[in-house]
VMD Tcl script that builds the backbone (N, CA, C; Angstrom):
set m [mol new atoms 462]
animate dup $m
set s [atomselect $m all]
$s set {name element resname resid chain x y z} {
  {N N MET 1 A 0.943 -1.211 0.298}
  {CA C MET 1 A -0.026 0.230 -0.013}
  {C C MET 1 A 1.053 1.213 -0.343}
  {N N GLN 2 A 2.340 0.817 -0.664}
  {CA C GLN 2 A 2.855 2.194 -0.148}
  {C C GLN 2 A 2.890 3.040 -1.713}
  {N N ILE 3 A 3.215 4.536 -1.748}
  {CA C ILE 3 A 2.893 5.275 -2.812}
  {C C ILE 3 A 4.079 5.998 -2.815}
  {N N THR 4 A 4.683 5.699 -4.351}
  {CA C THR 4 A 5.869 6.175 -4.850}
  {C C THR 4 A 5.565 7.098 -6.057}
  {N N LEU 5 A 6.451 8.220 -5.534}
  {CA C LEU 5 A 6.385 9.509 -6.544}
  {C C LEU 5 A 7.767 9.746 -6.739}
  {N N THR 6 A 7.718 10.271 -8.179}
  {CA C THR 6 A 8.900 10.701 -8.665}
  {C C THR 6 A 9.308 12.215 -8.357}
  {N N GLU 7 A 9.981 12.760 -8.081}
  {CA C GLU 7 A 10.321 14.307 -7.706}
  {C C GLU 7 A 10.016 15.271 -8.390}
  {N N ILE 8 A 9.660 14.925 -9.883}
  {CA C ILE 8 A 8.660 16.268 -10.473}
  {C C ILE 8 A 6.938 16.030 -9.709}
  {N N GLU 9 A 6.643 14.588 -9.705}
  {CA C GLU 9 A 5.144 14.672 -9.233}
  {C C GLU 9 A 5.244 14.951 -7.891}
  {N N LYS 10 A 5.975 14.614 -6.809}
  {CA C LYS 10 A 6.084 15.579 -5.298}
  {C C LYS 10 A 6.177 16.782 -5.532}
  {N N LYS 11 A 7.085 17.405 -6.420}
  {CA C LYS 11 A 7.337 18.920 -6.650}
  {C C LYS 11 A 5.633 19.610 -7.035}
  {N N THR 12 A 5.189 18.770 -8.156}
  {CA C THR 12 A 3.995 19.349 -8.640}
  {C C THR 12 A 2.568 19.455 -7.332}
  {N N LEU 13 A 2.641 18.187 -6.897}
  {CA C LEU 13 A 1.615 17.947 -5.609}
  {C C LEU 13 A 2.192 18.931 -4.479}
  {N N GLU 14 A 3.036 19.252 -3.690}
  {CA C GLU 14 A 3.670 20.327 -3.249}
  {C C GLU 14 A 3.435 21.934 -3.621}
  {N N SER 15 A 3.536 22.111 -4.845}
  {CA C SER 15 A 3.293 23.682 -5.354}
  {C C SER 15 A 1.980 23.501 -5.257}
  {N N ARG 16 A 1.061 22.572 -5.746}
  {CA C ARG 16 A -0.623 22.527 -6.050}
  {C C ARG 16 A -1.078 22.909 -4.497}
  {N N HIS 17 A -0.215 22.379 -3.632}
  {CA C HIS 17 A -0.740 22.255 -2.540}
  {C C HIS 17 A -0.578 24.294 -1.737}
  {N N ARG 18 A 0.573 24.243 -2.022}
  {CA C ARG 18 A 0.864 25.733 -1.378}
  {C C ARG 18 A -0.341 27.138 -2.395}
  {N N LYS 19 A -0.603 26.493 -3.482}
  {CA C LYS 19 A -1.822 27.559 -4.095}
  {C C LYS 19 A -2.997 27.182 -3.623}
  {N N GLU 20 A -3.176 26.039 -3.453}
  {CA C GLU 20 A -4.702 25.946 -3.269}
  {C C GLU 20 A -5.026 26.120 -1.408}
  {N N ARG 21 A -6.701 26.736 -1.585}
  {CA C ARG 21 A -7.341 27.132 -0.405}
  {C C ARG 21 A -8.168 26.297 0.096}
  {N N ASP 22 A -8.746 24.955 -0.596}
  {CA C ASP 22 A -9.789 24.279 -0.042}
  {C C ASP 22 A -9.007 23.390 0.523}
  {N N SER 23 A -9.252 22.978 2.267}
  {CA C SER 23 A -9.066 21.985 2.891}
  {C C SER 23 A -9.270 20.627 2.372}
  {N N ARG 24 A -10.613 20.412 1.468}
  {CA C ARG 24 A -10.822 19.337 1.024}
  {C C ARG 24 A -10.127 18.580 -0.036}
  {N N VAL 25 A -9.070 19.815 -0.671}
  {CA C VAL 25 A -8.313 19.207 -1.858}
  {C C VAL 25 A -6.704 18.933 -0.872}
  {N N CYS 26 A -6.587 20.150 -0.050}
  {CA C CYS 26 A -4.932 19.977 0.869}
  {C C CYS 26 A -5.042 18.824 1.230}
  {N N ASP 27 A -5.992 18.443 2.106}
  {CA C ASP 27 A -5.905 17.429 2.921}
  {C C ASP 27 A -5.591 15.647 2.085}
  {N N PRO 28 A -5.793 15.600 0.858}
  {CA C PRO 28 A -5.769 14.375 0.482}
  {C C PRO 28 A -4.102 14.343 -0.335}
  {N N MET 29 A -3.882 15.593 -0.459}
  {CA C MET 29 A -2.409 15.986 -1.273}
  {C C MET 29 A -1.697 15.841 0.027}
  {N N LYS 30 A -1.672 16.234 1.138}
  {CA C LYS 30 A -0.657 16.032 2.390}
  {C C LYS 30 A -1.124 14.545 2.514}
  {N N ALA 31 A -1.812 13.592 2.628}
  {CA C ALA 31 A -1.743 12.090 2.884}
  {C C ALA 31 A -0.916 11.552 1.791}
  {N N VAL 32 A -1.312 11.911 0.641}
  {CA C VAL 32 A -0.139 11.148 -0.238}
  {C C VAL 32 A 1.293 11.803 -0.347}
  {N N LEU 33 A 1.605 12.607 0.061}
  {CA C LEU 33 A 2.670 13.177 0.177}
  {C C LEU 33 A 3.502 12.514 1.531}
  {N N LEU 34 A 2.683 12.195 2.044}
  {CA C LEU 34 A 3.197 11.575 3.364}
  {C C LEU 34 A 3.491 10.241 3.386}
  {N N ARG 35 A 2.497 9.572 2.587}
  {CA C ARG 35 A 2.470 8.360 2.594}
  {C C ARG 35 A 3.760 7.714 1.434}
  {N N SER 36 A 3.619 8.968 1.085}
  {CA C SER 36 A 5.105 8.593 -0.531}
  {C C SER 36 A 6.271 8.662 0.865}
  {N N GLU 37 A 6.263 8.905 1.790}
  {CA C GLU 37 A 7.199 9.222 2.734}
  {C C GLU 37 A 7.654 8.565 3.880}
  {N N SER 38 A 6.745 7.170 3.701}
  {CA C SER 38 A 6.753 5.789 4.521}
  {C C SER 38 A 5.968 6.223 5.712}
  {N N TRP 39 A 5.102 7.302 5.939}
  {CA C TRP 39 A 4.412 7.078 7.189}
  {C C TRP 39 A 3.246 6.526 7.143}
  {N N SER 40 A 2.986 5.895 7.902}
  {CA C SER 40 A 1.841 5.174 8.169}
  {C C SER 40 A 0.803 5.954 8.240}
  {N N ILE 41 A -0.577 4.781 7.768}
  {CA C ILE 41 A -2.063 5.645 7.940}
  {C C ILE 41 A -2.205 6.339 9.030}
  {N N LYS 42 A -1.732 5.511 10.073}
  {CA C LYS 42 A -2.422 5.981 11.582}
  {C C LYS 42 A -1.676 7.294 11.910}
  {N N ALA 43 A -0.420 7.647 11.091}
  {CA C ALA 43 A 0.399 8.566 11.900}
  {C C ALA 43 A -0.531 9.702 11.174}
  {N N ILE 44 A -0.778 9.635 9.710}
  {CA C ILE 44 A -1.104 10.490 8.812}
  {C C ILE 44 A -2.356 10.956 9.052}
  {N N ALA 45 A -3.225 10.208 9.791}
  {CA C ALA 45 A -4.551 10.712 10.404}
  {C C ALA 45 A -4.120 11.249 11.566}
  {N N GLN 46 A -3.319 10.857 12.428}
  {CA C GLN 46 A -3.126 11.758 13.489}
  {C C GLN 46 A -2.461 13.098 13.097}
  {N N ALA 47 A -1.680 13.291 12.360}
  {CA C ALA 47 A -0.904 14.673 11.873}
  {C C ALA 47 A -2.331 15.237 11.283}
  {N N LEU 48 A -2.760 14.665 10.432}
  {CA C LEU 48 A -4.117 15.847 9.555}
  {C C LEU 48 A -5.199 15.837 10.494}
  {N N ARG 49 A -5.525 14.902 11.530}
  {CA C ARG 49 A -6.830 14.986 12.755}
  {C C ARG 49 A -7.874 14.676 11.749}
  {N N LEU 50 A -7.617 13.636 10.905}
  {CA C LEU 50 A -8.493 12.978 10.273}
  {C C LEU 50 A -8.981 11.338 10.593}
  {N N HIS 51 A -9.873 10.802 10.348}
  {CA C HIS 51 A -10.053 9.557 10.741}
  {C C HIS 51 A -9.036 8.700 9.418}
  {N N PRO 52 A -8.520 7.534 10.521}
  {CA C PRO 52 A -7.502 6.729 9.474}
  {C C PRO 52 A -8.260 5.966 8.601}
  {N N GLU 53 A -9.674 5.961 8.390}
  {CA C GLU 53 A -10.804 5.316 6.951}
  {C C GLU 53 A -10.344 6.756 5.862}
  {N N THR 54 A -10.491 7.795 6.592}
  {CA C THR 54 A -10.867 9.029 5.551}
  {C C THR 54 A -9.424 8.858 4.854}
  {N N VAL 55 A -8.122 8.635 5.574}
  {CA C VAL 55 A -7.018 8.917 4.856}
  {C C VAL 55 A -6.760 7.442 3.793}
  {N N SER 56 A -7.157 6.741 4.328}
  {CA C SER 56 A -7.048 5.416 3.570}
  {C C SER 56 A -8.422 5.980 2.156}
  {N N GLN 57 A -9.375 6.005 2.776}
  {CA C GLN 57 A -9.928 6.534 1.423}
  {C C GLN 57 A -9.529 7.815 0.252}
  {N N HIS 58 A -8.771 8.504 0.619}
  {CA C HIS 58 A -7.877 9.280 0.233}
  {C C HIS 58 A -6.935 8.609 -0.954}
  {N N LEU 59 A -5.659 7.817 0.056}
  {CA C LEU 59 A -5.007 7.029 -0.466}
  {C C LEU 59 A -5.550 5.797 -1.717}
  {N N LYS 60 A -6.454 5.514 -1.626}
  {CA C LYS 60 A -6.985 4.552 -2.686}
  {C C LYS 60 A -7.625 5.477 -3.693}
  {N N GLU 61 A -8.086 6.700 -3.382}
  {CA C GLU 61 A -8.406 7.586 -4.618}
  {C C GLU 61 A -7.303 7.993 -5.502}
  {N N TRP 62 A -6.618 8.138 -4.735}
  {CA C TRP 62 A -5.044 8.955 -5.543}
  {C C TRP 62 A -4.195 7.515 -6.127}
  {N N ARG 63 A -4.904 6.181 -5.618}
  {CA C ARG 63 A -4.130 5.087 -6.494}
  {C C ARG 63 A -4.525 4.652 -7.697}
  {N N GLY 64 A -6.070 4.531 -7.411}
  {CA C GLY 64 A -7.042 4.686 -8.748}
  {C C GLY 64 A -6.949 4.980 -9.923}
  {N N GLU 65 A -7.189 6.704 -9.612}
  {CA C GLU 65 A -7.191 7.572 -10.855}
  {C C GLU 65 A -6.554 8.812 -10.205}
  {N N GLN 66 A -5.672 8.862 -9.476}
  {CA C GLN 66 A -5.269 9.849 -8.955}
  {C C GLN 66 A -6.011 11.364 -8.570}
  {N N LYS 67 A -6.810 11.195 -8.479}
  {CA C LYS 67 A -8.199 11.960 -7.497}
  {C C LYS 67 A -7.624 12.551 -6.501}
  {N N LEU 68 A -7.922 13.686 -6.641}
  {CA C LEU 68 A -7.865 14.527 -5.236}
  {C C LEU 68 A -8.803 15.319 -4.914}
  {N N THR 69 A -9.512 16.051 -6.245}
  {CA C THR 69 A -10.953 16.866 -5.955}
  {C C THR 69 A -11.565 15.866 -5.268}
  {N N PRO 70 A -12.559 16.529 -4.494}
  {CA C PRO 70 A -14.282 16.297 -3.853}
  {C C PRO 70 A -15.087 15.820 -5.242}
  {N N MET 71 A -15.713 15.117 -5.904}
  {CA C MET 71 A -16.843 15.070 -7.044}
  {C C MET 71 A -18.281 15.377 -6.644}
  {N N ASN 72 A -18.418 16.141 -5.353}
  {CA C ASN 72 A -19.669 16.333 -4.946}
  {C C ASN 72 A -19.973 17.963 -5.085}
  {N N GLY 73 A -19.886 18.159 -7.161}
  {CA C GLY 73 A -20.067 19.480 -7.324}
  {C C GLY 73 A -21.734 19.767 -7.467}
  {N N GLY 74 A -22.650 19.419 -6.626}
  {CA C GLY 74 A -23.586 19.640 -6.540}
  {C C GLY 74 A -24.785 18.947 -7.664}
  {N N LEU 75 A -25.837 19.151 -7.891}
  {CA C LEU 75 A -26.669 18.799 -8.556}
  {C C LEU 75 A -26.860 19.722 -9.966}
  {N N GLN 76 A -27.311 19.187 -10.868}
  {CA C GLN 76 A -27.450 19.951 -12.386}
  {C C GLN 76 A -28.650 20.958 -12.057}
  {N N GLY 77 A -28.311 21.883 -12.736}
  {CA C GLY 77 A -29.459 23.373 -12.360}
  {C C GLY 77 A -30.891 22.591 -13.130}
  {N N LYS 78 A -31.563 23.154 -12.238}
  {CA C LYS 78 A -33.168 22.970 -12.389}
  {C C LYS 78 A -33.908 23.407 -13.572}
  {N N LEU 79 A -32.802 24.794 -13.981}
  {CA C LEU 79 A -33.574 25.701 -15.451}
  {C C LEU 79 A -32.490 24.837 -16.573}
  {N N THR 80 A -33.301 25.017 -17.746}
  {CA C THR 80 A -32.913 24.691 -18.970}
  {C C THR 80 A -31.735 25.392 -19.274}
  {N N GLN 81 A -31.046 25.461 -20.479}
  {CA C GLN 81 A -30.356 25.891 -20.937}
  {C C GLN 81 A -31.008 27.748 -21.510}
  {N N GLU 82 A -32.189 26.978 -22.372}
  {CA C GLU 82 A -32.963 28.351 -22.567}
  {C C GLU 82 A -33.274 29.227 -21.529}
  {N N GLN 83 A -33.792 28.688 -20.626}
  {CA C GLN 83 A -34.138 29.206 -19.282}
  {C C GLN 83 A -33.213 29.782 -18.850}
  {N N THR 84 A -32.015 29.588 -18.416}
  {CA C THR 84 A -30.912 30.417 -17.959}
  {C C THR 84 A -30.740 31.325 -18.712}
  {N N PHE 85 A -30.728 30.967 -20.090}
  {CA C PHE 85 A -30.201 32.669 -20.818}
  {C C PHE 85 A -31.520 33.409 -20.720}
  {N N GLU 86 A -32.392 32.984 -20.783}
  {CA C GLU 86 A -33.626 34.399 -20.708}
  {C C GLU 86 A -33.528 34.805 -19.011}
  {N N LEU 87 A -33.483 34.041 -18.142}
  {CA C LEU 87 A -33.214 34.667 -16.736}
  {C C LEU 87 A -32.173 35.524 -16.948}
  {N N ASP 88 A -30.789 34.818 -17.128}
  {CA C ASP 88 A -29.762 35.811 -17.096}
  {C C ASP 88 A -30.038 37.354 -17.688}
  {N N ALA 89 A -30.523 37.298 -18.976}
  {CA C ALA 89 A -30.961 38.533 -19.744}
  {C C ALA 89 A -31.390 39.527 -18.870}
  {N N HIS 90 A -32.887 38.731 -18.104}
  {CA C HIS 90 A -33.683 39.691 -16.902}
  {C C HIS 90 A -33.273 40.202 -16.088}
  {N N LEU 91 A -32.453 39.336 -15.802}
  {CA C LEU 91 A -31.304 40.013 -14.559}
  {C C LEU 91 A -30.717 40.979 -14.953}
  {N N GLN 92 A -30.121 41.096 -16.177}
  {CA C GLN 92 A -29.081 41.891 -16.572}
  {C C GLN 92 A -29.917 43.303 -16.381}
  {N N GLU 93 A -31.419 43.231 -16.734}
  {CA C GLU 93 A -32.055 44.269 -17.077}
  {C C GLU 93 A -32.582 45.078 -15.906}
  {N N MET 94 A -33.027 43.686 -14.829}
  {CA C MET 94 A -33.637 44.436 -13.662}
  {C C MET 94 A -32.949 44.225 -12.469}
  {N N SER 95 A -33.055 45.131 -11.500}
  {CA C SER 95 A -33.019 45.050 -10.522}
  {C C SER 95 A -33.330 44.602 -9.395}
  {N N TYR 96 A -33.703 43.426 -8.272}
  {CA C TYR 96 A -33.918 43.015 -7.547}
  {C C TYR 96 A -33.591 43.260 -6.347}
  {N N THR 97 A -34.158 43.541 -5.251}
  {CA C THR 97 A -33.720 43.840 -3.643}
  {C C THR 97 A -33.556 42.887 -2.706}
  {N N ASN 98 A -34.040 41.810 -3.230}
  {CA C ASN 98 A -33.644 40.138 -2.412}
  {C C ASN 98 A -34.177 38.912 -3.536}
  {N N VAL 99 A -33.335 38.128 -2.967}
  {CA C VAL 99 A -33.830 36.884 -3.492}
  {C C VAL 99 A -34.952 36.536 -3.792}
  {N N LEU 100 A -35.906 36.560 -2.719}
  {CA C LEU 100 A -37.644 36.029 -2.951}
  {C C LEU 100 A -37.771 36.589 -3.913}
  {N N GLY 101 A -37.629 37.726 -4.663}
  {CA C GLY 101 A -38.334 38.466 -5.388}
  {C C GLY 101 A -37.864 37.479 -6.773}
  {N N ILE 102 A -36.585 37.079 -7.152}
  {CA C ILE 102 A -36.023 36.437 -8.153}
  {C C ILE 102 A -36.781 35.020 -8.213}
  {N N GLY 103 A -36.961 34.677 -6.910}
  {CA C GLY 103 A -37.348 32.924 -7.080}
  {C C GLY 103 A -38.801 33.145 -7.151}
  {N N ALA 104 A -39.442 34.154 -6.791}
  {CA C ALA 104 A -40.697 34.022 -7.299}
  {C C ALA 104 A -41.189 34.516 -8.654}
  {N N LEU 105 A -40.635 35.296 -9.332}
  {CA C LEU 105 A -40.124 35.624 -10.712}
  {C C LEU 105 A -40.092 33.704 -11.617}
  {N N ILE 106 A -38.965 33.252 -10.720}
  {CA C ILE 106 A -38.584 32.168 -11.499}
  {C C ILE 106 A -39.730 30.707 -11.384}
  {N N LYS 107 A -40.662 30.852 -10.208}
  {CA C LYS 107 A -41.675 30.466 -9.910}
  {C C LYS 107 A -42.683 30.600 -10.730}
  {N N GLU 108 A -42.973 31.836 -11.304}
  {CA C GLU 108 A -44.428 32.092 -11.849}
  {C C GLU 108 A -43.902 31.797 -13.364}
  {N N LYS 109 A -42.692 31.881 -13.928}
  {CA C LYS 109 A -42.618 31.968 -15.356}
  {C C LYS 109 A -41.748 30.548 -15.622}
  {N N PHE 110 A -41.057 29.918 -15.011}
  {CA C PHE 110 A -40.711 28.456 -15.431}
  {C C PHE 110 A -41.143 27.415 -14.980}
  {N N SER 111 A -42.396 28.252 -13.637}
  {CA C SER 111 A -42.571 26.941 -12.418}
  {C C SER 111 A -41.572 25.714 -12.180}
  {N N VAL 112 A -40.632 26.354 -11.148}
  {CA C VAL 112 A -39.501 25.820 -10.862}
  {C C VAL 112 A -39.188 26.265 -9.182}
  {N N ASP 113 A -39.063 25.751 -8.660}
  {CA C ASP 113 A -38.813 25.897 -6.982}
  {C C ASP 113 A -37.114 26.163 -6.527}
  {N N TYR 114 A -37.100 27.478 -6.037}
  {CA C TYR 114 A -35.498 27.320 -5.839}
  {C C TYR 114 A -35.632 27.394 -4.067}
  {N N THR 115 A -35.145 27.081 -3.241}
  {CA C THR 115 A -34.335 27.385 -1.997}
  {C C THR 115 A -33.825 28.762 -2.037}
  {N N ILE 116 A -33.731 29.457 -0.891}
  {CA C ILE 116 A -32.859 30.550 -1.090}
  {C C ILE 116 A -31.514 30.284 -1.175}
  {N N SER 117 A -31.131 29.264 -0.292}
  {CA C SER 117 A -29.505 28.832 -0.479}
  {C C SER 117 A -29.336 28.873 -1.655}
  {N N GLY 118 A -30.063 27.866 -2.405}
  {CA C GLY 118 A -29.929 27.779 -3.746}
  {C C GLY 118 A -29.726 28.572 -4.927}
  {N N LEU 119 A -30.832 29.092 -4.790}
  {CA C LEU 119 A -30.694 30.463 -5.789}
  {C C LEU 119 A -29.807 31.648 -5.686}
  {N N THR 120 A -29.442 31.579 -4.430}
  {CA C THR 120 A -28.179 32.295 -4.213}
  {C C THR 120 A -26.715 31.685 -4.363}
  {N N LYS 121 A -26.858 30.579 -4.702}
  {CA C LYS 121 A -25.625 29.912 -4.973}
  {C C LYS 121 A -25.914 29.746 -6.623}
  {N N TRP 122 A -26.776 29.954 -6.959}
  {CA C TRP 122 A -27.229 29.693 -8.675}
  {C C TRP 122 A -26.579 31.242 -9.334}
  {N N LEU 123 A -26.756 32.538 -8.652}
  {CA C LEU 123 A -26.746 33.697 -8.997}
  {C C LEU 123 A -25.056 33.942 -8.615}
  {N N HIS 124 A -24.357 33.387 -7.433}
  {CA C HIS 124 A -23.192 33.630 -7.742}
  {C C HIS 124 A -22.375 32.736 -8.570}
  {N N ALA 125 A -22.702 31.508 -8.858}
  {CA C ALA 125 A -22.624 30.965 -9.891}
  {C C ALA 125 A -22.791 31.488 -11.233}
  {N N HIS 126 A -23.433 32.078 -11.409}
  {CA C HIS 126 A -23.925 33.301 -12.856}
  {C C HIS 126 A -23.070 34.451 -12.708}
  {N N ASP 127 A -22.059 34.422 -11.867}
  {CA C ASP 127 A -22.034 36.014 -11.730}
  {C C ASP 127 A -22.543 37.194 -11.018}
  {N N PHE 128 A -23.691 36.852 -10.492}
  {CA C PHE 128 A -24.338 38.165 -9.866}
  {C C PHE 128 A -23.988 38.176 -8.466}
  {N N ARG 129 A -23.776 39.436 -8.072}
  {CA C ARG 129 A -23.583 40.028 -6.691}
  {C C ARG 129 A -24.728 40.811 -6.438}
  {N N CYS 130 A -24.797 40.484 -4.817}
  {CA C CYS 130 A -25.769 41.740 -3.974}
  {C C CYS 130 A -24.649 43.082 -3.933}
  {N N LYS 131 A -25.968 44.064 -4.219}
  {CA C LYS 131 A -25.370 45.119 -4.584}
  {C C LYS 131 A -26.533 46.067 -3.328}
  {N N HIS 132 A -25.730 46.706 -2.704}
  {CA C HIS 132 A -26.793 47.592 -1.821}
  {C C HIS 132 A -26.779 48.675 -2.001}
  {N N MET 133 A -28.341 49.158 -1.820}
  {CA C MET 133 A -28.793 50.174 -2.201}
  {C C MET 133 A -28.069 51.605 -1.141}
  {N N LYS 134 A -27.611 52.872 -1.890}
  {CA C LYS 134 A -27.582 53.637 -0.815}
  {C C LYS 134 A -28.963 54.455 -0.667}
  {N N PRO 135 A -28.633 54.936 0.513}
  {CA C PRO 135 A -30.078 55.478 0.778}
  {C C PRO 135 A -29.899 56.880 0.137}
  {N N VAL 136 A -31.378 57.585 0.090}
  {CA C VAL 136 A -31.219 58.736 -0.731}
  {C C VAL 136 A -32.458 59.357 0.016}
  {N N PRO 137 A -32.361 60.508 0.646}
  {CA C PRO 137 A -33.460 61.097 1.426}
  {C C PRO 137 A -34.611 61.367 0.772}
  {N N ALA 138 A -35.579 61.037 1.377}
  {CA C ALA 138 A -36.953 60.955 0.862}
  {C C ALA 138 A -37.992 62.362 0.286}
  {N N LYS 139 A -37.365 63.090 1.464}
  {CA C LYS 139 A -38.305 64.463 1.229}
  {C C LYS 139 A -36.666 65.756 0.799}
  {N N LEU 140 A -36.168 65.796 -0.646}
  {CA C LEU 140 A -35.149 66.300 -0.805}
  {C C LEU 140 A -35.629 67.954 -0.897}
  {N N ASN 141 A -35.638 68.851 -0.353}
  {CA C ASN 141 A -35.962 70.533 -0.638}
  {C C ASN 141 A -34.733 70.739 -0.830}
  {N N PRO 142 A -34.572 71.514 -2.249}
  {CA C PRO 142 A -33.543 72.265 -2.386}
  {C C PRO 142 A -33.488 73.389 -1.829}
  {N N GLU 143 A -33.977 74.511 -1.549}
  {CA C GLU 143 A -34.049 75.523 -1.027}
  {C C GLU 143 A -33.657 75.435 0.404}
  {N N GLU 144 A -34.495 74.656 1.149}
  {CA C GLU 144 A -34.238 74.285 2.517}
  {C C GLU 144 A -32.731 74.032 2.947}
  {N N GLN 145 A -31.984 73.023 1.722}
  {CA C GLN 145 A -30.692 72.453 1.813}
  {C C GLN 145 A -29.792 73.739 1.906}
  {N N GLN 146 A -29.953 74.658 0.760}
  {CA C GLN 146 A -29.281 75.683 0.865}
  {C C GLN 146 A -29.186 76.323 1.781}
  {N N LYS 147 A -30.123 76.365 2.448}
  {CA C LYS 147 A -30.376 76.943 3.518}
  {C C LYS 147 A -29.323 77.035 5.166}
  {N N LEU 148 A -29.547 75.616 4.704}
  {CA C LEU 148 A -28.889 74.838 6.093}
  {C C LEU 148 A -27.358 75.025 5.559}
  {N N ILE 149 A -26.869 74.971 4.294}
  {CA C ILE 149 A -25.477 74.912 4.086}
  {C C ILE 149 A -24.876 76.242 4.630}
  {N N GLU 150 A -25.703 77.546 4.371}
  {CA C GLU 150 A -25.201 78.496 4.470}
  {C C GLU 150 A -25.093 78.955 6.170}
  {N N LYS 151 A -26.268 78.482 6.643}
  {CA C LYS 151 A -26.331 78.196 8.270}
  {C C LYS 151 A -25.359 77.663 8.842}
  {N N TYR 152 A -25.008 76.175 8.203}
  {CA C TYR 152 A -23.633 75.627 8.672}
  {C C TYR 152 A -22.356 76.177 8.027}
  {N N ARG 153 A -22.635 77.177 7.241}
  {CA C ARG 153 A -21.253 78.021 7.154}
  {C C ARG 153 A -20.874 79.273 7.876}
  {N N ASN 154 A -21.769 79.666 8.306}
  {CA C ASN 154 A -21.835 80.966 9.198}
  {C C ASN 154 A -21.446 80.571 10.696}
}
mol reanalyze $m
mol bondsrecalc $m
mol representation Tube
mol addrep $m
């Protein structure tokens, strides 16, 4: 059950590990690197604070297909490609104050239900971001404002 890495493979893994920010990817890399240095599964599990079965699974996936990234990328989208394009175009034109309004639109137009977190993830995946509105005075009176400015300056 020993893993043998060439120097190039080892350097590549170490380089990827330094750049990676997701611990779900870093832990399997560390497990493979430590196992290639003849560490026991129990010692790797202790060092990484993982269960030994998790370490064994990481090593098994590496041996089988050199897999390091988790394959749980979520479900396929609920909208068809045409619906996605239509919704994307609509959202480019219209601004919504919250996700509930967008969810209601999708429900009405496409008969598809989204949870708030699911729709938020969909929006982020399609490069939409939350923009907070700046408050604007409700009763703006230019003359009163000018008087206040003059009074303030005096």
